[in-house]
Phi, psi and omega in degrees: 000312174283130183221135175236125184236120183259156174202170173108350179289170180167191179258128181217150177279159179306137183092349181277184184226154172218152171240118178267145179237147175226112178263127187247135176224162178086004178223166169279097192300321185295346178255007190252130171278142181233138177245156167244131174240163171219154178220118177266157178305131178077005181236160177286155175293133183233145177282129180245335182199151175221142171227129183275173178299334180263007174091004176288137185240150171224135180236137178300143184303328183291341184230005191297334179275353186236336182249146172225150179237142180211170178218151174235100185294330179295333180256003183052042188228138171247141181242147169235112179269122181249115179242160178049050186294145180240157178305326180290352173279353179301124184184169165271127181257132183237141166262155191212142172231143178243111187230116177057040180068020172244141179259134177236136185233145168284177182282346182090149175226133186278128172245122179236125182245119180268150181265000000 
């Protein structure tokens, strides 16, 4: 019932930008906190951004100067803007919701940054 659908990934050269989208259904979106995670090959999944139901944001220190997170409640969508991309940003990016002690994940979208 709860569904998170991501889009926006792709191949970009270093220094480029992408905007990732996560469309959420099956929940009252305006009351839901959404996270962005990423997982690179050979590395653990890491939290990169959070946006609360009231729009408060947190960005991981490693990317805080380059990534921003926002939401459009009318569209049930959360965005992750990736700027000044580096090869080390290459990963599968996932959106995530934590609802009633259950975790919900999108399918992931691949971001590949070439040097």
